[in-house]
C-alpha positions in Angstrom: -21.5 -26.8 -8.2 -23.9 -23.9 -6.9 -23.4 -22.4 -3.7 -24.5 -24.8 -0.7 -25.1 -21.3 1.3 -27.4 -19.9 -1.6 -30.5 -19.6 1.1 -28.8 -17.0 2.5 -29.4 -14.3 -0.4 -32.3 -12.3 0.2 -33.7 -8.9 -1.7 -31.8 -6.0 0.3 -35.5 -4.6 -1.0 -38.6 -6.4 -1.9 -39.0 -3.7 -3.8 -36.4 -4.7 -6.3 -36.2 -8.6 -5.7 -33.2 -8.7 -8.4 -31.0 -6.8 -5.9 -29.6 -9.3 -3.2 -27.2 -9.6 -0.4 -26.5 -12.8 2.2 -27.8 -12.0 4.8 -25.4 -13.8 7.3 -27.8 -13.4 10.7 -29.5 -16.4 9.1 -26.5 -18.6 9.9 -28.0 -18.9 13.4 -24.5 -19.2 14.5 -23.8 -17.9 17.6 -20.7 -17.6 16.5 -20.6 -15.0 14.2 -22.3 -12.7 16.9 -18.6 -12.7 18.4 -16.2 -12.4 14.9 -14.4 -9.0 14.8 -15.8 -7.2 12.0 -13.0 -7.3 9.9 -13.2 -11.5 10.9 -16.7 -11.0 8.9 -16.0 -9.5 6.0 -13.7 -12.6 4.9 -16.4 -14.8 6.2 -19.2 -13.0 3.6 -16.6 -13.1 0.8 -16.1 -16.9 1.4 -19.7 -17.7 2.0 -21.0 -15.8 -1.3 -18.4 -17.3 -3.3 -18.6 -21.1 -2.0 -18.2 -23.6 -4.9 -17.2 -26.7 -2.8 -13.6 -26.2 -5.1 -12.0 -22.9 -4.7 -14.1 -21.9 -1.5 -15.3 -24.8 0.8 -18.0 -25.5 3.0 -14.5 -26.6 5.8 -13.5 -23.1 4.8 -16.2 -21.0 6.2 -16.0 -23.4 8.8 -12.4 -22.4 9.9 -13.4 -18.6 9.5 -16.7 -19.1 12.0 -14.7 -20.7 14.6 -11.9 -18.4 14.4 -11.9 -17.5 17.9 -10.1 -21.1 17.9 -9.0 -21.0 14.4 -6.8 -18.2 14.8 -4.2 -20.2 16.6 -4.1 -23.0 14.4 -2.7 -21.9 11.7 -4.8 -22.8 8.5 -5.1 -21.1 5.7 -8.6 -20.0 4.0 -9.8 -18.7 0.5 -10.3 -15.0 0.6 -12.3 -13.4 -3.0 -11.7 -9.9 -2.4 -13.7 -7.4 -4.3 -11.7 -5.7 -6.7 -7.3 -5.3 -7.4 -5.1 -1.7 -7.5 -1.9 -1.6 -9.0 0.5 1.4 -9.3 2.5 0.6 -12.7 5.5 -0.6 -11.2 3.7 -3.6 -10.5 1.0 -2.7 -12.6 2.4 -2.9 -16.0 3.4 -7.0 -15.9 -0.1 -8.0 -15.0 -1.1 -5.9 -18.2 1.9 -7.9 -20.0 0.7 -10.9 -18.7 -3.1 -10.8 -19.9 -1.6 -9.5 -22.9 0.7 -12.4 -23.2 -2.6 -14.9 -22.2 -4.8 -13.1 -25.4 -1.4 -14.2 -27.5 -1.8 -17.7 -26.4 -5.6 -18.2 -26.4 -5.5 -17.1 -30.2 -2.4 -19.4 -31.1 -4.9 -22.5 -29.3 -7.7 -21.6 -31.1 -9.6 -19.3 -29.0 -11.4 -16.0 -28.9 -8.8 -13.7 -27.4 -11.0 -10.7 -27.2 -12.3 -13.3 -24.0 -9.2 -12.5 -21.8 -10.3 -9.7 -19.4 -9.7 -9.8 -15.8 -12.3 -11.4 -14.0 -12.7 -9.0 -10.7 -12.3 -5.5 -11.6 -8.9 -3.9 -11.7 -7.4 -0.3 -10.8 -4.3 0.7 -12.2 -3.0 4.2 -10.7 0.8 6.3 -12.2 2.4 7.5 -9.1 5.7 5.8 -9.2 7.4 7.6 -12.2 7.6 10.9 -11.3 10.5 12.9 -9.1 11.8 15.8 -8.1 14.4 16.9 -10.7 13.1 20.9 -10.8 11.6 22.5 -7.7 11.8 26.1 -6.5 10.4 27.6 -9.2 6.9 28.2 -10.8 7.1 25.5 -14.0 8.6 22.5 -11.1 5.4 20.8 -12.0 5.5 21.1 -15.5 9.4 20.5 -16.1 9.3 17.0 -14.2 6.0 15.7 -15.9 7.8 16.5 -19.3 10.9 14.4 -18.2 8.5 11.5 -16.7 7.2 11.2 -20.3 10.5 11.2 -21.9 11.5 8.4 -18.9 8.4 6.5 -19.5 7.2 6.7 -23.0 7.6 3.5 -24.0 5.2 2.2 -20.5 3.1 4.9 -21.0 1.8 4.4 -24.5 2.3 0.4 -23.5 -0.4 1.6 -20.9 -2.4 3.5 -23.0 -3.6 0.5 -24.9 -4.0 -1.6 -22.2 -6.7 1.3 -21.4 -8.1 0.4 -24.5 -8.0 -3.3 -25.0 -9.4 -4.9 -21.3 -12.8 -4.5 -20.2 -13.0 -4.5 -16.4 -9.8 -2.7 -16.0 -9.2 1.3 -15.6 -6.1 2.9 -15.9 -5.1 6.8 -13.7 -3.3 8.5 -15.6 0.2 10.2 -14.8 -0.5 13.9 -13.0 -4.1 12.3 -11.1 -2.4 11.4 -7.5 -1.0 8.8 -5.5 -2.9 5.5 -6.0 -3.7 5.7 -1.7 -5.1 9.0 -2.1 -7.4 8.5 -5.2 -7.8 5.1 -3.7 -9.8 6.9 -0.9 -11.3 9.9 -2.5 -11.9 8.2 -5.7 -11.6 4.2 -6.5 -13.0 3.1 -2.8 -17.2 1.9 -3.4 -17.4 0.8 0.1 -20.0 -1.6 -1.2 -20.8 -3.4 -4.2 -23.6 -3.5 -6.4 -22.9 -6.2 -9.4 -23.8 -9.3 -10.4 -27.5 -8.6 -8.9 -25.6 -8.5 -5.2 -24.5 -6.2 -2.8 -21.5 -6.8 -1.2 -18.4 -5.7 1.0 -16.2 -3.2 -0.9 -12.6 -4.7 -0.7 -9.3 -5.1 -2.0 -5.9 -6.8 -2.4 -2.7 -3.9 -4.3 0.2 -4.3 -5.7 1.7 -1.9 -3.1 2.2 -2.9 0.7 0.0 0.7 2.2 -2.7 -0.6 0.5 -3.7 -0.6 4.0 -4.8 3.2 3.6 -8.4 2.4 2.5 -8.7 0.3 5.4 -9.0 4.1 7.3 -12.8 4.0 5.2 -14.1 0.9 6.6 -13.0 -1.0 3.5 -10.7 -4.1 4.1 -7.4 -4.2 2.1 -3.9 -4.9 1.9 -1.2 -5.7 -0.1 0.3 -8.7 -1.9 2.4 -10.0 -4.9 2.1 -9.8 -8.4 1.2 -12.7 -9.0 -1.3 -13.0 -6.3 -3.0 -9.9 -7.7 -3.2 -11.0 -11.1 -4.5 -14.0 -9.8 -7.4 -12.2 -8.2 -7.7 -10.5 -11.4 -8.2 -13.4 -12.9 -11.4 -14.8 -10.3 -9.1 -16.8 -8.2 -9.0 -16.5 -4.2 -6.1 -15.8 -2.6 -4.6 -18.5 0.2 -3.9 -16.6 3.6 -3.6 -18.1 6.7 -6.4 -17.0 9.5 -5.5 -14.1 11.3 -5.6 -12.8 14.6 -7.5 -9.9 15.4 -6.0 -7.7 17.8 -7.7 -5.0 19.8 -6.7 -1.4 19.9 -8.9 0.8 22.5 -8.3 4.4 21.9 -9.1 6.4 24.3 -9.4 10.7 25.2 -8.5 13.7 23.2 -5.6 14.8 21.6 -4.0 17.4 22.7 -4.3 20.5 20.5 -0.4 20.7 19.0 -0.7 17.0 18.4 -0.8 15.9 15.0 -2.7 12.9 13.3 1.0 12.0 12.5 2.0 12.7 16.0 -0.6 9.9 16.6 0.1 7.8 14.2 4.1 7.7 14.8 2.8 6.5 17.9 0.8 3.8 17.4 3.8 2.3 15.1 6.1 2.4 18.1 3.6 1.0 20.0 2.1 -1.9 17.5 5.9 -2.3 16.7 6.7 -3.2 21.0 3.9 -5.1 21.3 4.6 -7.7 18.1 1.5 -7.8 15.4 3.4 -9.0 12.0 0.7 -11.0 10.3 -2.1 -10.0 12.3 -5.3 -7.7 12.1 -5.8 -4.6 14.1 -9.0 -4.0 14.9 -9.3 -0.1 16.5 -12.5 0.9 18.6 -13.1 2.6 21.5 -14.4 6.5 22.3 -11.0 7.6 20.8 -11.9 6.8 17.5 -15.0 9.2 17.2 -12.3 12.2 17.5 -10.5 10.9 14.6 -11.5 11.9 10.9 -11.2 9.5 8.1 -8.9 11.3 6.9 -6.6 10.7 10.4 -7.5 6.8 10.5 -6.4 6.6 7.1 -3.1 8.2 8.1 -3.4 5.6 10.6 -3.8 3.1 8.7 -1.5 3.8 6.0 1.2 3.3 7.7 0.0 -0.6 8.3 3.6 -1.7 7.1 5.5 0.5 9.0 4.2 -1.6 12.7 3.5 -5.0 11.0 0.4 -5.5 10.2 -1.8 -7.0 8.1 -4.3 -4.5 7.7 -5.7 -1.5 10.3 -9.4 -1.9 9.9 -11.6 0.9 11.4 -15.0 -0.4 11.2 -17.6 1.9 8.8 -19.7 4.6 11.6 -21.1 8.0 11.4 -17.8 9.4 10.3 -17.4 7.6 7.6 -20.7 8.6 5.7 -19.5 12.2 6.4 -17.0 11.6 5.1 -18.7 10.1 2.0 -20.9 13.1 1.9 -17.9 15.2 2.1 -17.0 13.8 -1.2 -19.4 14.4 -3.0 -20.4 9.9 -2.8 -23.8 10.7 -1.4 -25.8 12.8 -3.7 -28.6 11.9 -6.2 -26.0 11.0 -8.9 -25.0 8.3 -7.0 -27.8 7.0 -5.4 -26.8 3.8 -4.4 -23.3 5.4 -2.5 -21.4 3.4 -5.3 -18.1 4.9 -6.5 -17.4 3.1 -9.5 -19.4 5.0 -12.5 -18.3 3.7 -16.2 -16.1 5.8 -17.8 -14.9 6.5 -21.3 -10.4 7.4 -21.7 -9.1 9.4 -24.5 -5.3 9.1 -24.9 -4.2 12.3 -27.4 -1.6 14.5 -28.4 -1.8 17.5 -27.3 -0.2 20.8 -28.0 2.5 21.2 -25.2 5.6 19.6 -27.2 5.9 16.4 -29.2 8.1 15.1 -26.6 5.4 15.1 -23.7 2.1 14.3 -25.2 -0.8 15.1 -23.6 -3.4 13.0 -21.5 -7.0 13.2 -22.0 -8.7 10.8 -19.4 -12.9 11.9 -19.2 -15.0 10.1 -16.0 -18.5 9.7 -17.0 -20.5 10.4 -13.8 -23.6 8.3 -14.2 -26.6 9.3 -13.2 -28.0 5.6 -11.2 -29.2 3.8 -13.7 -33.5 3.1 -13.0 -33.2 3.4 -9.2 -35.4 5.9 -8.8 -36.3 7.1 -5.6 -38.5 4.5 -4.3 -40.2 4.2 -0.3 -38.7 2.3 2.0 -40.0 0.2 4.6 -40.1 2.9 8.4 -37.7 1.2 10.9 -39.3 0.4 14.1 -39.1 3.0 16.8 -35.8 3.9 18.7 -35.6 0.8 21.8 -37.6 -1.6 20.0 -36.4 -5.3 20.3 -35.9 -5.3 16.7 -33.5 -2.5 16.4 -30.7 -4.6 18.5 -29.6 -8.3 18.1 -30.2 -10.9 20.4 -26.5 -11.1 22.8 -25.6 -14.1 23.9 -25.2 -15.2 27.7 -21.8 -14.4 28.9 -18.8 -12.0 28.8 -20.4 -10.3 25.7 -23.1 -9.6 27.1 -22.0 -7.0 29.2 -21.4 -4.8 25.9 -22.8 -1.3 25.3 -25.5 -1.7 22.4 -27.5 1.1 21.6 -30.6 0.6 19.5 -30.5 2.8 15.6 -33.3 5.7 14.6 -32.9 7.2 11.7 -35.1 10.1 10.9 -33.9 11.7 8.1 -31.0 11.1 5.0 -29.9 13.8 6.8 -29.3 12.5 10.3 -27.3 9.3 10.2 -26.0 7.7 13.3 -23.1 5.6 13.4 -23.8 1.8 12.3 -22.0 -1.0 12.2 -23.7 -4.4 11.6 -23.6 -8.0 11.0 -23.2 -10.0 7.9 -22.2 -7.0 5.7 -19.7 -4.4 7.0 -20.1 -0.8 4.6 -22.3 1.2 3.2 -25.3 1.1 1.8 -26.0 5.0 0.7 -28.3 7.3 1.7 -31.7 6.2 0.4 -31.0 2.6 0.7 -29.7 2.7 4.6 -32.9 2.3 5.8 -33.9 -1.0 4.1 -30.2 -2.1 5.3 -30.4 -1.8 9.0 -34.0 -3.0 9.2 -32.2 -6.1 7.8 -28.9 -6.3 9.2 -29.6 -5.3 12.6 -27.4 -2.6 14.7 -24.8 -4.7 16.4 -22.2 -1.9 17.7 -25.1 1.1 17.8 -24.7 4.7 18.0 -21.6 4.9 20.5 -19.0 5.4 17.7 -16.4 3.0 18.2 -16.9 2.7 21.7 -17.1 -1.9 21.7 -15.3 -4.5 20.2 -16.4 -8.3 20.4 -14.6 -9.1 23.3 -13.5 -12.7 24.4 -11.9 -14.4 26.9 -8.2 -14.5 25.6 -8.4 -11.6 23.0 -5.4 -9.3 22.7 -6.0 -6.0 23.5 -4.1 -2.8 23.9 -4.9 0.9 24.1 -3.8 4.5 24.0 -4.8 7.3 25.7 -4.1 10.1 22.9 -4.0 12.8 25.3 -0.2 11.0 25.8 1.0 11.7 22.4 3.1 14.2 22.0 4.8 16.0 18.8 7.3 13.6 17.4 9.2 12.5 14.4 10.3 8.8 13.3 13.8 8.3 12.8 16.6 8.5 11.8 16.8 5.1 10.3 13.6 3.5 11.0 9.3 4.4 10.8 9.5 2.7 14.1 11.9 5.0 15.9 9.7 7.8 17.6 11.2 10.7 19.0 9.6 13.4 20.8 10.3 16.5 18.9 11.4 18.5 22.2 14.3 15.8 22.4 15.2 15.7 18.5 18.6 17.5 19.3 19.3 15.2 21.9 18.6 12.4 20.4 20.4 13.0 17.2 24.0 13.9 18.9 23.5 10.2 20.8 23.3 8.7 17.2 26.2 10.7 16.0 28.6 9.0 17.8 26.9 5.9 19.0 28.0 2.4 17.2 26.7 2.2 13.6 23.7 0.9 13.4 19.7 1.4 13.2 20.2 4.1 15.7 24.0 5.2 15.0 26.2 6.1 12.9 29.6 6.0 14.8 31.0 9.4 14.0 34.4 10.2 16.0 34.1 12.5 19.0 36.1 14.7 17.7 34.4 14.9 14.7 30.9 15.6 16.0 31.4 19.8 15.1 33.3 19.2 11.9 31.2 21.8 9.0 32.8 22.2 5.3 31.6 25.8 3.9 30.1 25.8 0.2 28.8 28.5 -2.7 25.5 28.3 -3.5 24.3 30.7 -5.8 27.6 33.1 -5.8 27.0 32.9 -1.7 28.6 31.4 0.8 26.6 28.6 3.7 27.9 26.2 5.8 26.7 22.3 6.2 27.2 20.6 9.9 26.3 17.1 10.8 22.6 17.0 11.4 22.1 20.3 8.3 18.7 20.3 6.6 19.3 19.5 3.1 15.9 18.0 1.8 12.6 18.9 3.0 9.1 17.1 1.5 5.7 17.4 2.6 5.1 14.0 0.3 3.4 10.8 0.9 -0.1 9.7 0.8 0.1 8.8 4.5 0.4 12.9 5.0 -0.9 14.5 1.6 -4.4 12.7 2.2 -4.9 14.9 5.4 -6.7 18.7 4.7 -5.9 19.2 8.9 -2.1 18.5 8.5 -1.6 20.2 4.6 -3.8 23.1 5.6 -1.8 23.5 9.2 1.5 23.3 6.4 -0.4 26.6 4.9 -1.5 28.4 7.4 2.5 27.4 9.6 4.1 28.7 5.7 1.4 32.3 6.4 2.3 32.6 9.9 6.3 31.9 8.6 6.5 34.4 5.9 4.5 37.2 7.7 7.1 36.9 10.3 9.7 37.4 8.1 11.6 33.7 8.0 13.0 32.4 5.3 14.0 29.1 3.9 18.2 28.8 2.6 17.9 28.7 -1.0 20.3 25.2 -1.4 17.9 23.0 0.7 15.3 20.7 -1.9 12.1 21.7 0.1 9.0 20.4 -2.4 5.3 19.6 -2.2 3.7 16.2 -4.6 -0.2 16.0 -3.4 -2.1 13.3 -3.3 -4.1 14.7 -5.8 -4.9 17.4 -7.3 -7.9 18.0 -4.0 -4.9 19.0 -2.2 -4.2 22.0 -4.3 -7.6 22.6 -4.9 -7.9 23.7 -1.5 -4.8 24.8 -0.7 -5.4 27.5 -4.1 -9.0 28.6 -2.5 -7.5 29.0 1.2 -4.8 31.6 0.0 -2.3 29.7 1.4 -0.1 28.5 -1.6 1.2 31.7 -2.8 3.3 31.4 1.4 4.4 27.8 1.1 5.7 28.8 -3.0 8.1 31.6 -1.0 9.8 29.0 1.3 10.2 26.7 -1.7 7.2 24.3 -1.6 5.7 24.5 -5.0 3.7 22.2 -6.1 6.1 19.7 -7.7 4.0 17.0 -9.2 1.2 14.5 -8.1 3.1 10.8 -7.3 5.0 9.4 -4.5 7.8 11.1 -5.2 10.1 11.7 -2.5 8.8 8.7 0.0 9.3 6.1 -2.5 13.2 7.8 -3.2 12.6 10.1 -6.2 14.0 12.6 -4.7 16.3 13.9 -7.3 19.8 15.7 -7.7 20.8 17.2 -5.1 23.1 21.0 -6.3 26.3 19.3 -7.0 27.6 22.5 -4.4 25.7 20.7 -1.6 26.8 16.6 -2.8 30.5 18.0 -2.7 30.6 19.3 0.6 28.4 16.6 2.6 31.3 13.8 0.8 34.4 16.5 1.4 33.4 16.9 4.9 32.2 13.1 5.5 29.0 14.9 7.2 25.8 13.1 8.4 23.0 15.4 6.2 19.0 15.3 6.9 16.1 14.6 5.1 13.1 15.4 6.9 9.3 13.9 4.9 5.8 13.6 5.6 6.2 10.6 4.0 5.8 6.6 5.6 9.6 5.4 5.4 13.0 6.4 6.2 15.5 3.7 5.6 18.9 4.7 5.0 19.4 4.5 1.3 15.9 4.9 0.5 15.2 8.7 1.1 18.4 10.2 -1.1 22.0 8.4 -1.0 23.6 12.0 0.3 21.2 12.1 3.4 22.4 9.6 5.6 19.5 10.5 8.8 16.1 10.7 7.6 13.0 11.6 9.6 9.3 11.3 9.5 7.4 14.2 10.3 3.9 15.8 10.1 4.0 18.8 7.2 4.5 21.8 9.5 7.2 20.4 11.3 8.4 19.3 7.6 8.3 23.1 7.3 9.8 24.2 10.9 12.6 22.0 10.1 13.5 23.3 6.7 13.3 27.4 8.2 15.7 25.8 10.8 18.4 24.4 7.9 19.2 22.2 10.8 18.0 18.7 13.0 19.7 19.7 16.2 17.4 22.2 17.6 14.7 22.7 20.6 12.0 24.3 19.5 11.3 25.1 22.9 14.0 26.6 24.1 16.1 28.3 20.6 14.6 30.8 17.3 13.4 29.1 14.6 15.6 31.8 12.6 16.2 35.4 12.8 14.2 38.3 10.5 15.4 41.0 8.9 14.7 43.4 12.1 16.8 40.9 14.2 13.5 39.9 15.7 13.6 36.0 16.7 10.9 34.0 15.4 10.3 30.7 17.7 7.7 27.6 16.5 4.9 28.4 19.0 4.6 31.9 17.4 3.9 30.8 14.1 2.0 27.6 14.9 -1.4 27.3 13.7 -3.9 26.4 16.6 -6.2 23.4 16.3 -9.0 26.2 16.1 -7.8 27.9 13.3 -7.1 24.8 11.1 -10.9 23.4 11.7 -12.3 26.4 10.7 -10.2 26.8 7.3 -10.9 23.5 6.3 -14.9 23.8 6.8 -15.2 26.5 4.3 -12.3 25.1 1.9 -12.4 20.9 2.2 -16.3 21.2 0.1 -17.8 18.4 -2.1 -17.8 20.3 -5.0 -14.5 20.6 -5.0 -13.8 16.5 -5.3 -16.6 16.2 -8.0 -14.6 18.8 -10.2 -10.8 17.3 -9.4 -12.5 13.5 -10.2 -14.8 14.5 -13.0 -12.4 16.0 -15.6 -8.9 15.2 -15.0 -7.1 16.8 -17.9 -3.2 16.0 -17.7 -0.3 15.9 -19.5 0.9 12.3 -19.2 11.2 6.9 -11.4 13.6 6.2 -11.8 15.3 4.6 -9.0 13.6 1.5 -7.3 17.2 -0.4 -7.7 19.3 1.6 -11.0 20.0 -0.9 -14.0 23.8 -1.4 -13.3 25.8 -1.5 -17.2 27.8 -4.2 -15.7 25.2 -6.0 -15.3 25.0 -9.1 -18.3 24.5 -7.7 -20.8 23.1 -4.7 -21.4 22.6 -5.6 -25.2 18.3 -6.1 -24.6 18.3 -2.4 -24.0 19.0 -2.1 -27.4 20.9 1.7 -28.5 20.3 3.2 -25.1 23.1 4.7 -23.5 23.5 4.2 -19.5 22.1 7.3 -18.4 18.7 6.3 -20.1 18.8 2.5 -18.7 16.4 4.2 -15.7 15.3 1.4 -13.4 14.5 -2.0 -13.2 11.2 -0.9 -11.9 10.3 0.8 -14.9 11.0 -2.0 -17.1 9.3 -5.3 -15.0 7.6 -5.2 -18.3 10.3 -6.4 -20.0 11.4 -10.0 -19.5 14.6 -10.0 -21.0 15.8 -7.1 -18.6 14.2 -8.7 -15.7 15.7 -12.1 -16.7 18.6 -10.7 -15.7 17.9 -9.1 -12.9 16.5 -11.9 -11.0 19.4 -12.5 -9.5 21.9 -9.2 -10.1 21.9 -7.7 -6.5 24.8 -6.9 -5.4 24.6 -8.1 -1.9 23.6 -11.6 -2.9 25.3 -14.2 -1.3 25.8 -17.6 -3.1 27.8 -20.6 -1.0 29.5 -22.1 -4.4 31.0 -18.6 -3.7 31.4 -17.7 -0.7 31.3 -14.1 -1.2 28.4 -11.0 -1.8 28.2 -11.3 -5.4 25.2 -11.9 -8.4 27.5 -14.9 -9.7 27.4 -18.7 -9.9 29.8 -21.3 -10.6 29.2 -22.7 -13.9 29.9 -26.2 -12.6 30.6 -28.1 -16.2 33.4 -25.8 -16.8 34.3 -24.2 -13.6 34.1 -20.8 -14.6 32.9 -18.1 -12.3 29.8 -16.2 -14.1 26.7 -14.2 -13.5 24.1 -15.8 -12.3 22.0 -15.0 -15.9 25.2 -16.1 -18.6 25.4 -19.4 -15.8 21.5 -19.8 -16.4 21.5 -19.5 -20.2 24.3 -21.8 -20.3 22.7 -24.5 -18.4 19.2 -23.9 -20.8 21.3 -24.1 -24.0 22.3 -28.2 -22.5 18.9 -28.8 -22.2 19.5 -28.9 -18.4 17.1 -27.8 -15.3 17.8 -26.2 -12.2 17.2 -26.2 -8.8 17.9 -24.1 -6.0 19.0 -24.7 -2.2 18.1 -22.5 0.0 17.6 -21.7 4.2 14.9 -20.3 5.5 11.8 -17.9 5.0 13.0 -18.2 1.6 11.9 -15.8 -0.9 11.5 -12.7 2.2 11.7 -9.1 0.3 9.7 -7.1 -2.6 9.1 -6.9 -5.9 7.5 -10.8 -5.3 6.2 -11.2 -9.1 9.4 -11.4 -10.4 11.3 -13.0 -7.7 9.2 -15.8 -9.0 8.7 -14.6 -12.9 13.1 -14.9 -13.4 13.4 -18.3 -11.8 10.7 -19.4 -14.4 12.5 -17.3 -17.5 16.1 -19.3 -16.3 15.1 -22.2 -16.0 14.7 -23.1 -12.2 11.8 -26.0 -12.0 12.0 -26.7 -8.2 13.5 -24.6 -4.7 14.2 -27.1 -1.7 14.0 -25.2 1.1 14.3 -24.9 4.7 11.3 -22.2 4.6 9.7 -19.9 2.6 8.3 -16.5 2.6 4.2 -17.5 2.6 3.9 -14.9 -0.2 6.9 -16.0 -2.5 5.5 -20.0 -2.0 2.2 -19.1 -3.3 4.4 -17.2 -6.2 6.0 -20.1 -7.6 3.4 -22.3 -7.7 1.6 -19.7 -9.6 5.1 -19.9 -12.3 4.4 -23.8 -11.7 8.0 -23.9 -10.4 8.3 -27.1 -7.7 8.1 -26.0 -3.6 9.9 -28.3 -1.8 10.8 -28.3 2.1 13.3 -29.9 4.0 11.5 -32.7 6.5 11.9 -30.9 10.0 15.9 -30.4 11.5 17.1 -31.8 7.9 18.7 -28.7 5.8 21.4 -29.2 3.2 23.7 -29.7 5.8 23.1 -32.1 7.4 22.0 -33.9 4.3 25.5 -33.2 3.2 24.0 -31.4 0.5 26.9 -29.4 -2.1 24.5 -28.2 -4.6 26.6 -29.9 -7.3 25.1 -32.7 -7.3 22.3 -33.9 -10.0 18.5 -34.3 -8.3 15.8 -36.4 -9.8 12.8 -35.6 -7.9 10.0 -38.3 -7.9 6.5 -37.0 -8.7 3.7 -39.9 -8.2 0.6 -39.4 -10.1 -1.6 -39.8 -7.2 -0.1 -36.6 -6.1 -1.7 -34.9 -3.4 -1.8 -31.5 -1.1 2.2 -31.3 1.9 3.0 -35.2 -0.5 6.2 -36.1 0.2 8.1 -37.0 -2.0 11.6 -39.2 -3.2 14.6 -37.2 -4.3 17.4 -38.7 -5.4 21.0 -37.7 -6.4 23.5 -39.1 -9.0 25.4 -39.6 -6.1 23.4 -42.4 -4.8 21.8 -41.1 -1.6 18.1 -40.7 -1.2 16.3 -38.6 0.9 12.5 -37.2 1.3 11.2 -33.6 1.1 7.6 -32.4 1.6 6.4 -31.0 -1.9 4.1 -27.7 -0.6 0.8 -27.8 -3.1 -0.8 -27.0 0.6 -4.1 -27.4 -1.7 -5.8 -28.6 -4.1 -6.7 -25.9 -6.0 -2.6 -25.3 -6.4 -2.0 -28.7 -7.8 -4.4 -27.9 -10.5 -2.5 -25.2 -10.9 0.7 -27.4 -11.0 -1.2 -29.9 -13.4 -1.2 -26.9 -15.9 1.9 -25.1 -16.1 1.0 -22.7 -13.7 -2.2 -20.4 -12.9 -1.8 -18.3 -16.3 -1.2 -21.5 -18.6 -4.4 -22.5 -16.2 -6.3 -19.6 -17.2 -5.6 -20.2 -20.8 -7.2 -23.4 -21.3 -9.8 -22.5 -19.1 -10.8 -19.5 -21.6 -10.0 -20.4 -24.4 -12.4 -23.8 -23.9 
């Protein structure tokens, strides 16, 4: 069916009638001007993709009526412009596409038709870990081990990079997914199929939100949802509420972006923003660089929001210029340039084949510079929107004037929020009308009832977060006192329940022929890691300058502390090296160990055995300090019970101190060889020092050089594959040491089916204890869930799961739905569902049933030992009540949670993959 909004499309430039955009100002609807900028991105996507099947006119009306419908729990479709995946979640997607090709071929179709419809990028960054550190060849050795452990996956992805169109794979060693996305992959505006439209995305990693800092709307989803988008299907989402977050003032010169984001994280956790969008505005926004904004947006999952959006402004444009994205080679500001990839075998070693990826930098194809219609003079009415009467009319609106391409004002416009590059900017702003004007970030579409919270940046102080959660902010000046309080507090997020008479316990040990002592609070891991901070030159150069001053002052880091530096991209190494600070980082033990997530996701590698023995024998609360975004107990390392998030300079400071139990204001950081006390204030770089170095060394040329040609030789633990899991025969002749993790095996259905209900914390009511087991009812035997399911399938018995509230909450959502399907589970009956998991069950063809309000398994007297018959009517409709009959004669009703006609279509075809196979095989 044709798009009922096709009349809104018009050329951006009359000289190029084939290049159009959807001008939403032509809706002539006053509600549009009152929408938050993030909601306008949803609206533009819905209007552009309206086909009256996947996206209906009613959906557009619901989004336009957002001010009312945001409180109605209404679901709307969203078709993002692209998808981004990391390797743990991306491998299953490539496997599914390969399987679809096989299926299409069996149906007599052309398997070459199976390709992602929506552009997709897969960045390999989750596989490398810190096995080697504090040595000049750490990077090489860690990459060698990465290849050894993940050869099969990498070979498969190598095939995928060549076999599928509209998908590119960024090889291991390139950097962390979100930093590569920010610096290189983000288009900001798409030019595809004759239309310009805003860049937007979903990703299979929760910190996909980092790209919101550039003005590109994006967030994390489950693997099946991502595959659906890749196949051209929309995701269904609850129309979100939007919280306005007003930033004011200037931060203190000693405050870093890390301090700001940890403060915001705690604040928004207190406010309560789960499932909502947060949109930042106010004069304080102009004080933040794109890297600062990306840091804030990165930790969006930690404060619970779906997205943390910074609309495009002058700072955004300057960043695109800085990263070399607004030059004649990319005259329309489009970052996604066609590229070629060659995977070859290098001469380094037979076990570590070299991966060579080349990016072709394409000149703007056929888009030559041309004249653009002049803008009206500043101050004329044509430059500004006509404001409706009421509270919106009090907003501060500024006219837009552009004198030269080099003099680009801040702008955020209606209809399309994005950057159309220097050459197209004048035409675009003439047509799209400046909404918020040149006073960058000064306003937010206020209407009565909208929630707005504020933060004065001058109130932010240097801080860390921990010891177990990212929202538990602690001022640096209070760290010693807070840790000592946690030591004796009741076991919990802020307690370790150590008896008072053991607070001073310590343990001596021998390392490298020298004696050392560990106590509660001793730092044993200090990692500059994670895209949260390594994407930010100010904190990375700050760490480098602090390291230089520390070395010059004669300070050192104890040799047993596991120090590491894992930059988010080669750009970081480039400016650290060119600015001359890298040798000083190395002298303190912070050598580059790899380009990937590493310590932030638990790939911290082993600690020295003497250190582990001392911690274990002394029952000590040892500490990890990292510049990451998550610090849950057991995530960073099993031997660090306390873990604190901190800025890169503070990571180095605590490494030098060797303990978290220090008051930097009163106690020296260390004593040098001359017996002189050195305080943190003596070596902390000023903001002026950092900015001077940044201006000199963070230049466009380095971004181009790093990303123009990526030549790299090509985890375990997300959760280890336990040798007790039944049975490990699917791993062939591998030894337990070679099992790797479930995360790295997510392309292997035989392994993942066994891992689906293999969590050792699983509580099955059949057993009333924690174990990955169940009762095989015909025999009465207690078996692993997988073994019991196999017996049922051999007997031809389909299965059902009886569950409680929020069924499906957690991570690895793709296999949380794929696994049950492979185990023969045909339906789930639950009190309620985690939103994404319900959608994923539908995508796999598993029926999600929901008890009627007030009913549960207990109230209905269900034991799970019954046989269930679900009566499915021929004229099935969304959210229809169906009858469930038991072999005991009892019947009851349940809601069949197919919520849309599209989901019913998926179900009738046996799931989304089968639906797309049949569709593409025609």
